[in-house]
N, C-alpha and C positions, 0 to 999 in steps of 0.2 A: 780135780774132776772137770771134765769138759762140760760146759754149760752153753746151750743154744737157746736164744730168746726169739720167739716167733712173731710177736705183735709189737714191732718197734717202728716208730713213725718218723716220716720226713714230710715237710711241706716246703717246697721251693717257692719263695715269695715272688720272684720275678715271673714264674709260670702261673702261680695262683692268681696274680693280678690281671690275667686275661679274663677273669670272671668279674663282672662289675660288683662294686660294694653293695649296691642296691639289691642285686640278685642274691648275693650271699646273705644279706639280712633277711630278705623275704623267704629264703629257703629254710630258715630255722637253725643254721649253723652258729649263729650268734644271738645274744639276747635282743629282745624288742628294743628299738630305739638306739641300737648300737651304731657307732660311727667309727671309722679308722682312727680318729683323733682321741678316742676313748682309751686307747692302749695305755696301761700303766706300767710301772716298772716290772711287775711280775709277768704281765703279758709279753713285754718286750724280751724278758729272759726266756720265756717259753718259745717265742718266735725265733730267737737265736739258736736255741737247742734243736728246734725242728729243722732249721736250715743247715746246721752243722753236721758234717760227715767226716770230720777230721779229728783234730787233737782233743777237743773237749769231749766229744762223744766217745772216742776210743779210750781216753783217760778215765772216764766214768766207768766204762766197761772193765778196764783193768783193775780199778779200785774195788769193784764188786766181784771180780772173778769170773766175768762173763766172757766166754770164748768167741761167740759169734752172735750177731744180730741178723735176723731176716727183715729187711727194710720194706716198708709199704707206705704209699702216699695216703695221708689222711685227707679227708675232705675239708672244704669243698674242692671238687676236682672235675675231671673230664666228664663225669656222669651228669653234670649240669649243663653241658654244652651239646648242641645238636650238630649233625652234619660234619663238615670238614673241620670246624672249630674244635669239636670234641675229639675227633680222631687225631688231629695235630697235637693237641695238648697232651693226650695220652702218650703218643709216640715220643714227644719231647721229654716227658717225665721219665719214660722208660729208658730212653737213651742216656739221660742224666744218671739214672740209677745204675745202669750198666757201667758207666764210667767209674762210679763210686766203688762198685764191686771189683772192677778190674784193678783199681789202685790198691785194694786191700782184700784180696780173695780169701784170705784166711780169717778175716774178721767180719765180712759182710756177705750175705746173699740177698736175693730180692724177690718180691712178689710183683707181678705186672699190675699196672694201673690201666683200666679199660674204659673205652668210650661207650658206656652202657646204653645210650640212646640209640645206637646203631649196632644191634646184636651181631650181625654178620661181620662188621668191621671189628667189633670187640673180639669175636672168635678168632679172626685173622691175626689181630694184635697179640692175643694170648699165645697163639701158636708161634708167631715170630719171636716173642720174648722167651718162650721155653726152648724152642729148637735152635734159635740163632744166638740168643743172648745168654742162655744158660739159667734163666729164671726158674724158680721152684714152684710156680703156680701163679695165682692172681689173688688180689684182695678187692672185695666189692663192698662199697659203702651203702648198706641199707637198700631201700627201695629205689626204683627209677620211675619217674612219672607216676608215682603212687602205686606201682605194681611190684609184686614180689617175683622171685625167680621162677616160681611154678607157672607163671603166665606163659602161654605158648610162644609169645613174642621172643622169649629168651632161650628157647629150645636150642638154637645154634650154639650158644655159649656152653650149655650143659653138655651137649653131645660132643663138642670139640674138646672140652676139658677131660671128659671121660676117655675119648679116643687117644689123647696124647698123655694120659696119666698125670694130669696137672691138678693138684688140689685147689679148691676155691676156699679162701678165707672170707667168711661172711662177717663183715665188721658193721657195727651199728652206724646209722645215719639218721638225720632228722626225719621225724614223722611228717607226712603230708600236712599242709596247712589246716585242712578240715579236721584232722585228728587233733592237732595241737589246740585248735580253737575249742573243741568240745571237751577234751580231757583235761586241759591245763589252764583254761581261762579262769578269771576270778581270783587270781593270785598275783602278788607283786611280780613284776617282769622277771627279775633275776631268779626268784624262787620257781616260777613257772618254767623258766629255761632249764634249770638244773633238774627239776623233777621230770621234765620231758626227755632228758637225755641221760647223762651218766648217773643221775640220782635214782633212776628207776626205768624210765620209759624206753631208753635204748635197749636195755637187757630184755624187757618183756617183748619188745617187737622182734628182736633177733631170735629169741626162742620161738616166737610165733612163725617167723620166717622158715625155720627148720621144720616145724610142725606142718606148715603148709606144703613144703616140698615132699614130706612123707605122705600126708593124707591125700594129696592130690594125685598121687601115683607118679610124680616126676622122678622120684628116686627108684621106683620099680622100673621105669622106662630107661633109667641110666644106672644100672645096679653096680657098676664099677666106679661111679663118680665118688670122689673123696671130698668131704667138706670139713672145714675147721671153723670153730667158733671160740671166742675168748671168754674172759670174765667168768671163769669157773663154770662154763656151760650155759650161761645166759638163762638161768632159772630152770633149765630142763632137768637137772639131776633129781630135784624134788618132785617133778611132775610126771615122770615116765610111768610109774605105776598107776597114778590117777588117770592118765590119758588112756591106758589100756583098759582100765576098769570102765571108763565111760564109752569108749568106742567099741569095746569087745574085740573079738578076733578080727584080724585084718581082712580076712575074707568077707566079713560082713559088710565092708565098705569097698569091696572090689580090689583089695590089695593082696599081694602075694605073701606078705609077712605082716605080723602084728606091727603096730606103729612103733612101739619101743624097740623092737628088733630091727626094724628098718633103720632107725636112728643109730642104734648101737653098732650096726654093720657098717655104716657109711660116714659117721661123724666122729671127729676127734675134738677134744676141748683143751683150752689152755688156761693158765692161771692168771692171765693178764689183769693187773689192777686189783685182784682179790687175794689179799694176804691174810686169810682168816681160816683158822683150823676147822671150824664147824662147816663152812662152805666146802672146804677141801674134803672133809670126811663124807659129805653128801655126794660129792663128785666121784670120790674113790669107790664108794658103795655102789653107785649107779653105773659108772662107766668102766671101772677097773684101772689099774696102774698102766696098762698097755695103751690106754686111750687118752691119757693126760700128758700134756706137754708144757714145759716151762715157758712163761712169757712175763714181761715186765709191764708193758704199755708205756714205754719210754717215749718222750720225756714227761708224760702226764703222771707217771709214777716213778719213784726213785729206784735205781738199780740195786743199791745196797739193801734196801728194805726187802726187795724181791728175793735176793739170794739168801738173806738171813732167814726168810720164810722157808725157802726150799730146804735149807740145811736143818730146819727145825721140824720138818714133816715126820709124823710118826709112822714111818715106813722102813722096810729093810734097805740095806745099802744097794741091793740089786734094783729094787723099785725106784729108789732115789736116782740112780744112774739112768734108768729108763726115762723118768720124767725130765731129768736134767738135759739129756741129749739123745739117748738111744732111740726113743720113739720118733723124735724129729729127724734124726739121721736116716732112719728107715723110711719114713713117710715122704721126706723131701729129697732123698737120694744125696745127702750131704757127704762130704769126704770123710767125716769121722765115723761113718757106718762100718 
């Protein structure tokens, strides 16, 4: 069975080093007090896996039965740099990704990395990547300057993505410093760090990101915009009914659709990093098999565990094929469609 994985990460160290270590630490991407010298053996192995786009990555895909990865740049990245520095870093990342895809077009596709501090430049880079480099959309790491994508500042990105039919993958990123200080202070540094990101905070914030895009009217203004979120729906599957119950009909808050319908019309979810049957059943019940796509979250999660989970899902063969590749092939226009 063809298997396409959508949230699979790279981080090219030589490019990422354009961002100062002090800025990386201040941004919340690493624990408080972190320094580059702190890297241990496990961190070094992760760094090698993020940089690798050849034998080790492809070998792991083969062992797990994964046909294709859609690559995206994990942060910290161009969203941290203003002006030409951000534009240049994003372009260099994307040109490097395009080379990777060109070497192995049957194994890799890519999402564009964008200079989010300059939305017009980001929209232009998205269009360049999709129309000239053959990318399948873009991946965006959380908020930018403490702002969600519903802020009018980012309207050029949303409208351009809609116009060219390019899905946006909303990936978690560190919360702004003021949020981290209020929500996660008073805990040991590493505990606070994990709770603020992959231990809970990232998922709650990304779910909030999607809700803001819906309730603000941003999705009504861009009704053909397609969004993807990972981690089994970033807590949204269990919240949709509750959200509608609290907001009431969408028309009551000036929307064209109910909040849940807006999300179900325009959002797809992936399994990245969540290999749990109860979470899957909630996602299946809320979104349906046509809106769920397979992902691993490589190299943060293992390929073999993800495909074992896929093969264990309590779904029909037809729905398993949709989740494994059919939905991704249709949404991203991949050659397996």
